[in-house]
C-alpha positions as CSV (number, residue, x, y, z in Angstrom):
1,M,69.0,67.7,70.1
2,G,70.7,70.1,67.7
3,D,69.6,73.6,67.3
4,Q,68.2,73.2,63.7
5,S,66.0,70.2,64.8
6,A,64.9,72.3,67.8
7,R,63.9,75.1,65.6
8,D,62.1,72.7,63.1
9,L,60.1,71.3,66.0
10,L,59.2,74.7,67.3
11,A,57.9,75.5,63.8
12,A,56.0,72.2,63.7
13,G,54.3,73.1,67.1
14,A,53.3,76.6,65.7
15,A,51.9,74.9,62.8
16,A,50.0,72.5,64.9
17,Y,48.5,75.4,67.0
18,S,47.5,77.2,63.8
19,R,45.6,74.1,62.7
20,G,43.8,74.1,66.0
21,E,45.7,71.0,67.4
22,V,46.5,72.8,70.7
23,A,47.3,69.5,72.7
24,E,49.7,68.4,69.9
25,A,51.4,71.8,70.0
26,L,51.9,71.6,73.8
27,R,53.5,68.0,73.4
28,T,55.8,69.4,70.8
29,F,56.9,72.3,72.7
30,E,57.4,70.3,75.9
31,R,59.8,68.0,73.9
32,V,61.9,70.8,72.8
33,A,62.0,72.2,76.3
34,R,63.3,68.9,77.8
35,S,65.9,68.4,75.0
36,T,67.7,71.7,74.3
37,T,69.2,74.6,76.1
38,G,69.5,78.4,76.0
39,D,67.1,80.7,74.0
40,L,65.6,77.8,72.2
41,R,64.6,76.1,75.5
42,T,63.2,79.4,76.9
43,S,61.1,79.8,73.7
44,A,59.9,76.4,74.0
45,I,59.0,76.9,77.8
46,I,57.1,80.1,76.9
47,N,55.2,78.3,74.1
48,A,54.3,75.4,76.3
49,A,53.0,77.9,78.9
50,S,50.7,79.5,76.2
51,M,49.5,76.1,75.2
52,S,48.7,75.1,78.8
53,D,46.8,78.5,79.3
54,E,44.9,77.8,76.1
55,L,43.9,74.4,77.4
56,G,42.7,75.7,80.7
57,D,45.7,74.6,82.9
58,H,46.2,78.1,84.0
59,A,48.3,77.4,87.2
60,R,50.7,75.5,85.1
61,A,51.0,78.3,82.6
62,V,52.0,80.7,85.4
63,D,54.7,78.4,86.7
64,L,56.0,77.9,83.2
65,Y,56.1,81.7,82.4
66,R,57.9,82.4,85.8
67,E,60.4,79.7,85.0
68,A,61.2,81.2,81.7
69,L,61.4,84.7,83.0
70,A,63.9,83.4,85.7
71,V,66.4,81.9,83.2
72,M,65.8,84.5,80.5
73,P,68.8,86.9,79.8
74,A,68.3,90.5,81.1
75,D,68.9,91.8,77.7
76,A,66.2,89.6,76.1
77,I,64.4,92.9,74.9
78,R,61.7,91.0,72.9
79,M,61.3,87.8,74.8
80,R,61.1,89.4,78.3
81,P,58.1,91.7,77.6
82,A,56.3,89.0,75.6
83,A,56.7,86.6,78.5
84,L,55.3,89.3,80.9
85,V,52.3,90.1,78.9
86,N,51.6,86.2,78.5
87,L,52.1,85.9,82.3
88,S,49.6,88.6,82.9
89,Q,46.9,86.8,80.9
90,A,47.4,83.5,82.9
91,L,47.3,85.4,86.2
92,Q,44.1,87.0,85.1
93,H,42.6,83.5,84.4
94,I,43.3,82.6,88.2
95,G,42.0,85.9,89.5
96,D,45.3,87.5,90.4
97,L,44.7,91.0,89.1
98,D,47.3,92.7,91.1
99,G,49.9,90.4,89.8
100,A,48.7,90.7,86.1
101,Q,48.8,94.6,86.5
102,D,52.3,94.5,88.0
103,A,53.6,92.2,85.1
104,L,51.9,94.5,82.5
105,E,53.5,97.7,84.0
106,Q,56.9,96.1,83.7
107,A,56.3,95.1,80.1
108,R,54.8,98.5,79.2
109,E,58.0,100.3,80.5
110,L,60.1,97.9,78.5
111,L,58.1,98.8,75.4
112,A,57.7,102.4,75.8
113,T,59.9,103.5,72.9
114,A,60.2,100.3,71.0
115,D,58.4,101.1,67.7
116,D,60.0,97.9,66.3
117,R,58.0,96.0,68.8
118,G,54.7,97.5,68.0
119,D,52.8,94.1,68.0
120,L,54.0,93.6,71.6
121,R,52.8,97.0,72.6
122,V,49.5,96.1,71.2
123,A,49.4,92.8,73.2
124,C,50.4,94.8,76.4
125,L,47.6,97.3,75.9
126,L,45.0,94.5,75.1
127,S,45.9,92.9,78.5
128,L,45.7,96.2,80.4
129,T,42.3,96.6,78.8
130,A,41.4,93.1,80.2
131,V,42.4,94.0,83.6
132,A,40.5,97.2,83.7
133,M,37.4,95.3,82.4
134,H,37.8,92.7,85.2
135,R,37.7,95.5,87.7
136,Q,34.6,97.0,85.8
137,Q,36.6,100.2,85.3
138,W,34.6,100.8,82.1
139,A,35.7,104.3,81.2
140,D,39.5,103.4,81.6
141,A,39.0,100.1,79.7
142,A,37.5,102.0,76.8
143,D,40.3,104.6,76.8
144,I,42.9,101.7,76.7
145,A,40.9,99.7,74.2
146,T,40.9,102.8,71.8
147,E,44.7,103.2,72.3
148,S,45.3,99.5,71.5
149,L,43.1,99.8,68.4
150,D,45.1,102.8,67.2
151,A,48.4,100.9,67.9
152,A,47.1,97.8,66.2
153,V,46.2,99.8,63.0
154,R,49.7,101.4,62.9
155,F,51.9,98.5,64.0
156,A,49.9,95.1,63.7
157,P,46.8,95.2,61.6
158,G,46.5,91.4,62.0
159,L,45.7,92.0,65.6
160,A,43.0,94.7,65.1
161,G,40.2,92.2,65.9
162,H,41.2,92.0,69.5
163,P,40.8,95.7,70.5
164,L,37.5,95.6,68.3
165,M,36.2,92.8,70.4
166,N,37.3,94.4,73.6
167,L,35.3,97.5,72.6
168,A,32.3,95.3,71.8
169,A,32.5,93.8,75.3
170,I,32.9,97.1,77.0
171,H,29.8,98.6,75.1
172,F,27.7,95.5,75.9
173,E,28.6,95.7,79.6
174,T,27.5,99.4,79.6
175,G,24.2,98.7,77.8
176,R,25.1,99.9,74.3
177,F,24.1,96.8,72.5
178,D,24.0,98.2,69.0
179,L,27.5,99.5,69.2
180,S,28.5,96.2,70.7
181,D,27.1,94.2,67.9
182,D,28.8,96.5,65.4
183,F,32.3,96.2,66.9
184,A,31.9,92.4,67.4
185,G,31.0,92.1,63.8
186,Q,34.1,94.2,62.7
187,A,36.3,91.9,65.0
188,L,34.9,88.8,63.4
189,D,35.6,90.1,59.9
190,A,39.0,91.1,61.0
191,F,39.9,87.6,62.4
192,E,38.5,86.1,59.1
193,T,40.7,88.2,57.0
194,A,43.6,87.5,59.1
195,G,43.0,83.7,58.9
196,D,43.1,83.3,62.7
197,V,40.9,80.3,63.2
198,N,41.3,80.3,67.1
199,A,40.2,84.0,67.4
200,V,37.3,83.5,65.0
201,A,35.9,80.6,67.2
202,E,36.5,82.6,70.4
203,T,34.8,85.7,68.9
204,Q,31.8,83.5,67.8
205,Q,31.5,82.1,71.3
206,N,32.0,85.6,73.0
207,L,29.3,87.0,70.6
208,G,27.1,84.1,71.3
209,I,27.3,84.7,75.1
210,M,26.4,88.3,74.6
211,H,23.3,87.4,72.6
212,A,22.4,84.8,75.2
213,R,22.8,87.4,78.0
214,S,20.7,90.0,76.2
215,G,17.8,87.6,75.4
216,R,18.5,86.8,71.8
217,P,18.7,83.0,71.8
218,E,18.0,82.6,68.1
219,N,21.0,84.7,67.3
220,A,23.2,83.0,70.0
221,E,22.9,79.3,69.1
222,P,24.3,79.2,65.7
223,L,27.5,81.1,66.8
224,L,27.9,78.9,69.7
225,L,27.4,75.6,68.0
226,S,29.9,76.7,65.2
227,S,32.5,77.8,67.8
228,Q,31.7,74.5,69.9
229,T,32.4,72.2,67.0
230,Y,36.0,73.9,66.6
231,F,36.8,73.9,70.5
232,E,35.9,70.1,70.8
233,R,38.0,69.2,67.7
234,A,40.9,71.2,68.9
235,G,40.8,69.7,72.5
236,I,40.4,73.1,74.0
237,G,38.6,71.9,77.0
238,H,37.9,75.0,78.9
239,R,36.5,76.9,76.0
240,A,34.3,73.8,75.1
241,G,33.2,73.7,78.6
242,I,31.9,77.4,78.4
243,G,30.1,76.6,75.2
244,S,28.4,73.6,76.4
245,K,27.3,75.5,79.4
246,V,25.8,78.3,77.4
247,L,24.1,75.9,75.0
248,A,22.5,74.2,78.2
249,F,21.3,77.5,79.4
250,L,19.5,78.1,76.1
251,A,18.0,74.6,76.3
252,E,16.9,75.2,79.8
253,G,15.2,78.4,78.7
254,R,13.1,76.7,76.2
255,G,12.0,74.1,78.6
256,D,14.2,71.2,77.3
257,T,15.6,69.8,80.5
258,E,16.7,66.6,79.1
259,R,19.0,68.4,76.6
260,A,20.1,70.9,79.3
261,T,21.0,68.1,81.6
262,E,23.1,66.4,78.9
263,L,25.0,69.7,78.1
264,Y,25.6,70.7,81.6
265,R,27.0,67.4,82.4
266,G,29.3,67.7,79.4
267,S,30.3,71.1,80.6
268,L,31.2,69.5,84.1
269,D,33.5,66.9,82.4
270,Y,35.3,69.6,80.4
271,F,35.8,71.8,83.5
272,R,36.8,69.0,85.7
273,S,39.3,67.8,83.1
274,S,40.8,71.3,82.9
275,G,40.8,71.9,86.7
276,A,38.5,75.0,86.6
277,V,37.0,74.5,90.0
278,L,35.0,77.6,90.2
279,D,33.4,76.9,86.8
280,V,32.6,73.3,88.1
281,A,30.8,74.7,91.1
282,D,28.8,77.2,88.9
283,V,27.7,74.4,86.5
284,E,26.8,72.1,89.7
285,T,24.6,74.8,90.8
286,R,22.9,75.2,87.3
287,L,22.6,71.3,87.1
288,A,21.0,71.3,90.5
289,T,18.4,73.7,89.3
290,V,17.5,71.2,86.4
291,A,17.4,68.4,88.8
292,F,14.9,70.1,91.1
293,A,12.7,71.1,88.1
294,E,12.5,67.5,87.2
295,G,11.8,66.3,90.7
296,R,15.3,64.8,91.3
297,F,15.5,66.6,94.6
298,D,18.3,64.4,96.2
299,E,20.6,64.8,93.2
300,G,19.9,68.5,93.4
301,E,20.8,68.7,97.1
302,R,24.1,66.7,96.5
303,L,25.0,69.2,93.7
304,L,24.3,72.3,95.6
305,A,26.3,70.8,98.7
306,A,29.3,70.2,96.4
307,A,29.2,73.6,95.1
308,F,28.9,75.0,98.5
309,D,31.9,73.0,99.7
310,T,34.0,74.2,96.8
311,Y,33.4,77.8,97.5
312,H,33.7,77.4,101.3
313,G,37.1,75.6,100.8
314,L,38.3,78.5,98.8
315,G,37.2,81.2,101.3
316,L,34.5,82.5,98.8
317,G,31.9,83.4,101.4
318,L,29.7,85.4,99.1
319,H,29.5,82.6,96.6
320,C,28.4,80.4,99.5
321,A,25.7,82.9,100.3
322,Q,24.5,82.9,96.7
323,V,24.3,79.1,96.7
324,D,22.3,79.2,99.9
325,F,19.9,81.8,98.4
326,W,19.4,79.7,95.3
327,H,19.1,76.5,97.4
328,A,16.2,78.4,99.3
329,A,14.6,79.5,96.1
330,L,14.6,76.0,94.7
331,L,13.0,74.7,98.0
332,E,10.3,77.4,97.8
333,S,9.7,76.5,94.0
334,A,9.4,72.8,94.9
335,L,6.9,73.5,97.7
336,A,4.8,75.7,95.5
337,A,4.8,73.0,92.7
338,S,3.8,70.3,95.1
339,G,0.9,72.3,96.7
340,T,1.5,70.4,99.9
341,P,2.5,72.3,103.0
342,D,5.7,71.0,104.4
343,S,6.7,73.0,107.5
344,A,10.1,71.3,107.9
345,V,11.1,72.2,104.3
346,R,9.8,75.7,104.6
347,A,11.8,76.2,107.9
348,R,14.9,74.8,106.2
349,A,14.4,77.3,103.3
350,T,14.0,80.2,105.6
351,A,17.0,79.3,107.6
352,L,19.0,79.3,104.5
353,A,17.4,82.4,103.0
354,V,17.6,84.9,105.7
355,P,21.3,84.9,106.5
356,A,22.1,84.7,102.9
357,A,19.9,87.7,102.0
358,I,21.6,89.7,104.8
359,A,25.2,88.8,103.5
360,I,23.9,89.6,99.8
361,D,22.3,92.8,100.6
362,A,25.3,94.1,102.5
363,V,27.5,93.8,99.5
364,R,25.9,97.1,98.1
365,S,27.9,99.1,100.6
366,T,31.2,97.5,99.4
367,L,30.9,98.1,95.6
368,P,32.9,101.0,94.2
369,N,30.2,102.7,91.9
370,G,26.6,103.3,91.7
371,R,26.2,101.1,88.5
372,Q,27.6,98.1,90.0
373,R,25.4,98.6,93.1
374,E,22.3,99.1,90.9
375,Q,23.1,95.8,89.0
376,W,23.9,93.9,92.3
377,N,20.6,95.2,93.8
378,R,18.5,94.2,90.8
379,E,19.9,91.0,90.1
380,I,21.0,89.5,93.3
381,A,20.2,91.5,96.6
382,D,16.6,92.5,95.9
383,P,15.4,89.0,94.7
384,A,17.3,87.5,97.9
385,M,15.5,89.8,100.3
386,Q,12.2,89.2,98.6
387,L,12.6,85.6,99.1
388,A,13.5,86.0,102.7
389,F,10.3,88.1,103.3
390,R,8.1,85.6,101.5
391,L,9.5,82.6,103.4
392,A,9.5,84.3,106.8
393,Y,5.8,85.3,106.2
394,A,4.9,81.8,105.1
395,S,6.5,80.2,108.1
396,G,4.4,82.4,110.4
397,D,7.5,83.8,112.2
398,A,6.2,87.2,113.2
399,R,9.3,88.4,115.0
400,L,11.4,87.4,112.0
401,V,9.0,89.4,109.7
402,A,9.0,92.4,112.0
403,D,12.8,92.3,112.2
404,L,13.1,92.2,108.4
405,V,10.7,95.0,107.9
406,E,12.5,97.1,110.5
407,T,15.7,96.5,108.8
408,Q,14.4,97.4,105.4
409,C,12.6,100.5,106.5
410,A,15.9,101.6,107.9
411,G,17.6,101.1,104.7
412,T,16.1,100.6,101.2
413,T,12.7,99.0,100.4
414,V,12.0,95.7,98.6
415,D,9.0,95.2,96.4
416,V,7.9,91.7,97.8
417,G,5.1,91.7,95.5
418,R,7.0,91.5,92.3
419,A,8.3,88.0,92.5
420,G,5.9,85.1,92.2
421,H,5.8,81.4,91.0
422,S,4.4,82.0,87.5
423,T,7.8,80.7,86.0
424,P,10.3,78.3,87.5
425,A,13.3,79.8,89.4
426,R,16.2,80.3,87.0
427,L,19.8,81.6,87.4
428,P,21.0,84.3,85.0
429,L,23.7,83.1,82.7
430,Q,26.2,85.6,84.2
431,L,26.1,86.9,87.7
432,P,27.8,90.3,88.6
433,D,31.3,90.0,89.8
434,L,31.8,89.7,93.5
435,P,34.1,92.1,95.7
436,P,37.0,90.3,97.4
437,A,36.5,89.1,100.9
438,G,37.2,91.8,103.5
439,A,36.0,94.6,101.2
440,T,33.7,96.2,103.8
441,G,34.0,99.9,102.9
442,T,36.0,102.4,101.0
443,D,38.2,105.5,101.9
444,G,36.0,108.4,102.7
445,S,32.8,106.5,103.6
446,F,30.0,108.6,105.1
447,L,29.0,107.6,108.6
448,L,25.3,108.0,108.1
449,G,22.2,106.7,110.0
450,A,20.8,103.5,108.8
451,A,18.1,104.9,106.6
452,L,20.2,107.6,104.9
453,A,23.0,105.0,104.6
454,G,20.6,102.8,102.7
455,V,19.7,105.6,100.3
456,A,23.3,106.6,99.7
457,A,24.5,102.9,98.9
458,G,21.7,102.7,96.4
459,A,22.8,106.0,94.8
460,G,26.5,105.0,94.6
461,L,27.9,107.1,97.4
462,P,30.7,105.3,99.5
463,V,29.3,104.2,102.8
464,P,30.4,101.7,105.3
465,L,28.5,98.3,106.1
466,P,24.9,98.8,107.6
467,P,24.7,99.3,111.3
468,R,23.2,97.0,113.7
469,L,19.7,98.0,114.7
470,A,18.7,97.9,118.3
471,V,15.0,97.2,118.5
472,T,14.3,97.2,122.3
473,S,15.7,99.4,125.1
474,E,17.2,96.2,126.4
475,G,19.5,96.0,123.1
476,R,17.9,93.2,121.3
477,M,19.3,93.5,117.8
478,A,17.1,93.1,114.8
479,L,18.0,89.8,112.9
480,G,20.8,89.2,115.5
481,T,20.8,85.5,115.3
482,S,20.7,85.6,111.5
483,I,23.6,88.1,111.3
484,A,25.7,86.0,113.7
485,V,25.0,82.9,111.5
486,A,25.7,84.8,108.3
487,E,29.0,86.1,109.6
488,E,30.1,82.6,110.8
489,R,28.8,80.7,107.8
490,Y,30.2,83.0,105.2
491,G,33.4,84.2,107.0
492,R,32.9,87.9,106.4
493,E,31.3,90.8,108.2
494,V,27.8,91.8,107.1
495,R,27.1,94.5,109.8
496,D,29.2,97.4,110.9
497,S,30.1,97.6,114.9
498,R,28.0,100.6,115.2
499,V,24.6,100.2,116.9
500,V,21.7,102.4,116.0
501,P,18.4,102.5,117.9
502,A,15.3,101.7,115.9
503,W,12.8,103.5,118.1
């Protein structure tokens, strides 16, 4: 292929992307990459990587970016930082934040004095903001987002919508909803002015998700439906899967389980096609909830088992614990709805709930700041421990109840009476981010007694994992069997090696 033909095809691919025909753009760029050499081939590989990332094939995108960087001349002063920034975004999609940070720091160094490449500097700062947001470092994220907005206004006004949307997300996550709505509205206006149809759809979806999470479904649905039409037409499967999932969540909230089931199944298809296995497991858990609500218990059990197997296969023990907790909650709801005592089902629910609650509650000590701990405790740990108490009490296991009471009295208390069965069990749309496996403490942790450690973890002080409580002079440990089950089943420590007497 001649150079001019290759340039024409690159332009055609870019035009296809601007029309929202992402899959067609990918095919065009791949054709150029196969048929030419030199800088044109490298450009085509980078563009193909970008399209793969857009379509949800993040692992292939990472491979293509690295292939392009390997063949790129060392003096490619514009192409190299651009590829590094794009690589960082793909690495973020597969959860490699350290790799993303490293790529961005390389790019930032290359762009430090390059005012003629201000648009790339903006892109680099946007990705650095995203990494800080993934790590929930909100103060740092806000600083970098503000810096990127200043850079966009100076160097690349057409990109101003991106830092505005980042600021919207940061304010949303820190509870400043009015500011979040204002920045998101500005972002949407900026993208519409720039004629960036892809960014308009993404912003509509992101804003719709914010409204859904903050309990404003009437504001969320029109935005989600508009963006969904675009993503489905453009063949952007991962984004379409997200939209379908959130629309299903809204349908579930209004009691339309038939519509919720249809949308969740559509979301599963999108995620499976794009290889987004973690999203598949999340939707399987949600679809199981609807199946239980409609009395399709066997289907619900299969879906929960599939989600558990996915997380277990990836070594995500805390995700497994969350599935077990939710499984136990659904079994409890099914028992309450039937009104018929079933000791076998109650025993199974208890066997799932107690180890899961122990593992989930222990996470408080591993989170790096008080706000994350408060959110984790409110949304995940406290409900899990409430469930364990209720099931232990209902099963008549006095020793288990006593051990749970002893453990909680040594740490923080749980308001068991707050949860009931007036409404069906329901997962929140978005769960707090989980710490990585093996995160069992922080530097400078205080070695406190069990009771004080619980208070410190709740307040946000760095503490180690809870100690083991000896409840008899012979050395019997409170919840000893359940702790052993949790550590084996979830593949991570849930108690420190220290032993504290409880008498």
